C-alpha positions in Angstrom: -14.7 9.7 -25.9 -12.0 8.6 -28.5 -10.5 5.4 -28.8 -7.7 4.3 -31.4 -8.6 1.4 -33.7 -5.6 -0.5 -32.5 -6.4 0.2 -28.9 -9.6 -1.3 -29.2 -8.6 -4.3 -31.2 -5.8 -5.0 -28.8 -8.3 -4.8 -25.9 -11.1 -7.3 -27.2 -11.8 -9.8 -24.5 -13.6 -12.4 -26.1 -12.7 -16.0 -25.3 -10.4 -16.1 -28.3 -8.5 -13.0 -27.3 -8.4 -13.3 -23.6 -8.6 -16.4 -21.7 -11.5 -16.5 -19.7 -9.9 -18.4 -16.8 -6.2 -17.4 -16.8 -7.1 -13.7 -17.5 -4.2 -13.4 -19.8 -4.1 -11.8 -23.2 -4.2 -14.3 -26.2 -4.4 -12.2 -29.2 -1.0 -11.2 -30.5 -0.7 -7.5 -30.3 2.1 -7.4 -33.1 -0.1 -9.2 -35.5 -2.5 -6.1 -35.4 -2.0 -4.0 -38.2 -1.0 -0.4 -37.3 -3.7 1.0 -39.6 -6.4 -1.5 -38.6 -9.9 -0.2 -39.2 -13.3 -1.8 -38.6 -15.6 -3.2 -41.1 -18.5 -2.0 -39.0 -19.4 -0.3 -35.5 -22.8 -0.8 -34.0 -24.3 0.7 -30.9 -25.8 -2.1 -29.0 -27.6 -1.9 -25.5 -25.0 -4.0 -24.0 -22.0 -1.9 -25.3 -20.0 -1.3 -28.5 -19.8 -3.9 -31.2 -16.8 -3.7 -33.6 -16.3 -6.0 -36.5 -12.7 -6.3 -37.7 -11.3 -7.3 -41.0 -9.6 -10.2 -42.4 -7.4 -12.3 -42.1 -10.3 -13.6 -40.1 -13.6 -11.2 -39.6 -13.6 -10.7 -35.8 -16.5 -9.2 -33.5 -15.4 -7.6 -30.4 -17.9 -6.2 -27.7 -17.1 -3.7 -25.2 -19.3 -2.8 -22.3 -20.3 0.7 -22.0 -19.3 1.2 -18.6 -15.9 -0.4 -19.1 -15.4 2.1 -21.9 -16.2 5.1 -19.8 -14.1 3.7 -17.0 -11.0 3.2 -19.2 -11.5 6.4 -21.4 -7.9 8.2 -22.1 -9.3 10.8 -24.5 -10.7 12.4 -22.4 -9.1 10.7 -19.3 -11.5 9.1 -17.3 -9.7 9.9 -14.0 -8.0 13.4 -13.9 -4.5 13.6 -12.6 -4.4 14.2 -8.9 -1.3 16.2 -9.1 0.6 15.1 -6.1 -2.7 14.6 -3.9 -3.9 11.5 -2.5 -6.6 9.0 -3.5 -9.9 10.7 -2.5 -10.9 7.3 -1.2 -8.4 7.4 1.4 -9.4 9.2 4.8 -6.4 11.3 6.1 -6.2 11.5 9.8 -4.3 13.2 12.7 -4.5 12.9 16.4 -8.4 13.0 16.4 -8.6 9.5 15.2 -8.0 8.3 19.0 -11.7 9.3 19.4 -12.9 6.5 17.1 -10.1 4.2 15.6 -10.7 1.8 13.1 -11.4 -1.5 14.8 -12.6 -5.1 14.3 -12.6 -8.1 16.4 -10.6 -11.4 16.0 -13.9 -13.1 15.5 -15.0 -10.8 12.8 -11.5 -11.3 11.0 -12.1 -14.9 11.0 -15.1 -14.6 8.8 -14.9 -13.6 5.0 -17.3 -10.7 5.4 -15.4 -9.5 8.5 -12.1 -9.7 6.7 -13.2 -7.6 3.9 -14.2 -5.1 6.4 -10.8 -5.2 8.1 -8.8 -4.9 5.0 -11.3 -2.1 3.8 -10.2 -0.1 7.0 -6.6 -0.9 6.4 -6.9 0.5 2.6 -9.0 3.6 3.8 -6.9 4.6 7.0 -3.8 2.8 6.7 -4.4 1.4 10.2 -6.5 -0.8 12.0 -6.9 -2.4 15.7 -8.0 -5.9 16.2 -9.5 -6.8 19.6 -10.0 -10.2 21.2 -6.8 -11.7 19.6 -5.4 -14.8 21.5 -2.4 -13.4 23.4 -0.1 -16.0 22.0 2.4 -16.3 18.8 0.0 -18.9 17.5 -3.0 -16.5 17.7 -1.1 -13.8 16.0 0.3 -15.9 13.2 -3.2 -17.1 12.6 -4.6 -13.5 12.4 -1.7 -12.5 9.9 -2.5 -15.6 7.7 -5.9 -14.4 7.3 -4.4 -12.0 4.9 -1.6 -13.9 3.0 1.6 -15.3 3.3 4.0 -13.8 6.1 6.9 -12.2 4.5 10.0 -14.0 6.2 13.1 -11.2 6.5 16.3 -11.2 8.5 14.0 -10.9 11.7 12.5 -14.3 10.9 9.0 -15.1 9.8 7.1 -14.5 13.1 9.4 -12.3 15.1 9.4 -11.8 18.6 11.0 -8.7 20.4 12.2 -7.4 23.7 14.8 -5.1 25.1 17.6 -7.8 24.8 19.5 -6.7 21.6 19.0 -9.9 20.1 19.0 -8.3 16.9 21.2 -5.3 16.0 18.3 -2.9 16.0 17.2 -0.1 18.0 13.7 -1.8 18.3 15.1 -4.4 20.3 16.0 -2.0 23.3 13.8 0.2 25.7 14.6 3.6 24.4 11.9 5.6 22.6 11.6 5.4 18.7 10.6 8.2 16.8 8.0 7.9 13.8 9.4 6.0 11.0 8.6 3.3 8.4 10.3 0.0 8.6 12.5 -1.5 5.9 13.7 1.6 4.2 17.1 -0.5 3.6 15.1 -2.7 1.4 14.3 -2.5 -2.3 10.9 -3.6 -1.5 9.6 -2.5 2.1 7.4 -4.6 3.7 3.7 -3.6 3.0 2.0 -4.3 6.1 3.3 -4.6 9.8 1.2 -6.3 12.2 2.2 -6.0 16.1 0.9 -7.5 19.1 2.2 -6.9 22.5 2.0 -10.4 24.4 3.0 -9.3 27.9 4.4 -6.2 29.7 5.7 -7.0 33.2 7.5 -5.2 35.8 7.3 -1.5 34.3 5.5 0.9 32.3 5.7 2.9 29.2 5.8 1.5 25.8 3.0 3.5 24.3 2.7 3.2 20.4 2.9 6.1 18.2 1.4 6.2 15.0 1.2 9.0 12.5 -0.5 9.4 8.8 2.2 9.9 6.6 -0.3 11.0 4.0 -1.7 13.5 6.0 1.5 15.1 7.1 2.6 15.0 3.2 -0.6 16.9 2.4 0.1 19.5 5.1 3.7 19.8 3.8 2.4 20.3 0.4 0.0 23.1 1.2 2.5 25.0 3.5 6.0 24.2 2.0 5.6 23.3 -1.7 9.4 23.5 -2.3 10.1 21.3 0.5 7.3 18.8 -0.8 9.3 18.8 -4.2 12.5 17.9 -2.5 11.1 15.2 -0.5 9.5 13.9 -3.8 12.7 14.1 -5.8 15.8 13.6 -3.6 16.6 10.1 -3.2 17.9 8.9 0.3 20.1 5.9 0.8 19.7 3.5 4.0 21.4 0.5 5.6 20.9 -2.0 8.2 24.0 -3.3 9.4 23.6 -4.0 13.0 24.0 -7.7 12.9 27.2 -9.9 12.1 27.0 -11.1 8.5 24.4 -8.8 7.1 24.5 -5.6 5.6 21.4 -4.4 3.9 21.2 -1.6 1.3 18.4 -0.9 -1.0 18.9 -1.2 -4.8 19.8 1.1 -6.5 22.3 2.4 -3.7 21.3 6.0 -3.9 17.9 4.9 -2.5 14.5 6.5 -2.8 12.8 9.6 -2.1 10.8 10.0 1.0 7.4 10.6 -1.1 6.9 8.4 -4.1 4.1 9.3 -6.8 2.4 7.3 -9.5 3.7 8.2 -12.6 0.7 8.7 -14.4 -2.0 10.2 -11.7 0.9 11.9 -9.9 -1.2 10.2 -6.8 1.2 9.9 -3.5 1.3 6.1 -2.9 4.4 5.6 -0.7 6.2 7.3 2.3 9.6 6.1 3.2 11.2 7.6 6.4 13.5 6.6 9.0 16.4 9.2 9.9 18.0 6.7 12.0 18.9 4.3 9.2 19.9 6.9 6.6 23.3 6.5 5.2 25.7 9.2 3.8 24.0 11.8 1.6 26.8 12.3 -0.6 24.9 12.6 -3.7 23.3 15.8 -2.9 23.7 18.8 -5.6 25.7 21.3 -3.8 23.2 23.9 -4.6 20.2 22.3 -2.5 22.4 20.9 0.4 20.8 23.6 3.0 17.3 23.5 1.3 17.4 19.6 1.6 18.1 19.9 5.4 15.5 22.4 5.8 12.9 20.3 4.2 13.6 17.4 6.3 13.7 19.7 9.4 10.1 20.9 8.2 8.9 17.3 7.8 10.2 16.3 11.1 8.5 19.1 12.9 4.9 18.1 11.1 5.5 14.7 12.0 6.0 15.6 15.6 2.9 17.9 15.9 0.7 17.3 18.6 -2.1 17.4 15.7 -0.3 14.5 14.0 0.5 12.0 16.7 -2.0 9.3 17.6 -0.6 7.5 20.9 -2.2 4.2 22.0 -1.2 1.8 24.8 -1.5 -1.6 23.2 -2.2 -4.5 25.6 -2.2 -8.3 25.3 -5.4 -9.3 23.2 -5.3 -6.3 21.0 -3.2 -6.4 17.8 -2.5 -3.5 15.5 -2.0 -3.5 11.8 -0.4 -0.5 9.8 0.1 0.0 6.2 4.1 0.4 6.3 3.8 2.3 3.0 1.8 5.2 4.6 1.7 5.0 8.3 4.9 5.9 10.2 5.1 4.1 13.7 7.1 4.8 16.9 7.0 4.2 20.7 7.8 5.7 24.0 10.4 4.5 26.1 9.6 1.8 28.6 10.7 -0.1 31.7 10.3 -3.8 32.6 9.8 -6.6 30.2 7.9 -5.9 27.1 7.4 -8.9 25.0 6.2 -8.2 21.4 5.5 -10.4 18.6 4.6 -9.4 14.9 4.9 -10.1 11.2 5.3 -8.4 8.0 2.9 -9.1 5.1 3.4 -8.4 1.5 1.7 -5.6 0.3 0.7 -7.5 -3.1 -1.0 -10.1 -0.9 -3.0 -7.5 1.0 -4.1 -5.8 -2.3 -4.9 -9.0 -3.9 -7.2 -10.4 -1.0 -9.0 -7.2 -1.1 -9.6 -7.2 -4.6 -11.0 -10.7 -4.6 -13.3 -9.8 -1.5 -14.5 -6.6 -3.0 -15.5 -8.4 -6.1 -17.5 -10.5 -3.7 -18.9 -8.1 -1.3 -18.9 -4.7 -3.0 -18.2 -5.3 -6.5 -18.0 -2.1 -9.1 -20.8 -1.7 -11.7 -18.8 -3.2 -14.4 -17.9 -6.3 -12.5 -21.4 -7.0 -11.2 -22.7 -6.8 -14.6 -19.9 -8.9 -16.4 -19.1 -11.4 -13.8 -19.1 -14.9 -14.9 -19.1 -17.1 -11.7 -17.9 -20.3 -13.5 -14.6 -18.6 -14.3 -13.7 -16.3 -11.4 -13.2 -12.7 -11.7 -14.9 -10.8 -14.7 -12.6 -10.3 -17.7 -13.8 -6.6 -17.4 -12.7 -6.3 -13.8 -10.9 -3.1 -13.2 -8.0 -5.0 -11.6 -7.2 -6.2 -15.2 
């Protein structure tokens, strides 16, 4: 493993260089000489000990496990090349046999909350049973994760087929598999849904599709289409309500499949053909290829192997990762009353990271955590 001297000096995490409470860098990166060289380097049982030269001699200690985890020469984590995080479980219709589930009572405990959020992180969805069939119970469940994101639909929104909002969701027609908020620059991360009642009719089954699973299938069978969906931005809009026209910034939109620039890992799916705006930025040479690509994508989404249908009922809520799992519903009759919320993805990831340090810490965190100052300064989150 190779590390440059300036990189090592910049990453010293003693209390003089990295605040133990705020977890923010104190060392002035720009005061470090570009050609800095250590006075001495020693291998200790607890890590690599490096002594740096004037203006004031300084000793830095780097835990061995931390150095291994963050090696860049060779890389500690090989590029996934458009794959998905191996810790994620991809699924199709077979998930109906044993869908990830927790109880409301479990979610109200810290250990249960960790199990709940871990399942959401792993599968992209989770059912919660035993939820009080009220808006108050739904709000209490939502706030176990973090702040509820208020949007044009409100904070904790309620929905029935009355077109109270200019959105097809507020009708009784079927909705194909889609992600929400494609017209927002930052689509909501999690969506929680709870059917509070359904009277005088039938239908309204919820449709769920693992976008990561479908993307993996698309990449394997139709790599050219995968590339197009990963590179061609799609503009979107929401303009059904007086006084509001929403468009993501930049106006050209975002591709259906977004990847980490370093690992090339797929991290977000954006797809709602109903909200798509004019595709007037397409290169004329790829117009037909792009339409063929979204036709294939749509066909894979609608495959019986991809679709998981579940009839939600009062007392059973559903949460989905809106950056991964597409949702929809069948048409229905009668009065179907649904409430739900959006939760910022950063809130979810933060709560999960804190609980993981507590209930399932990685080796570096377990070895270096100081309970008096919160998270370890060597936490992988930092």
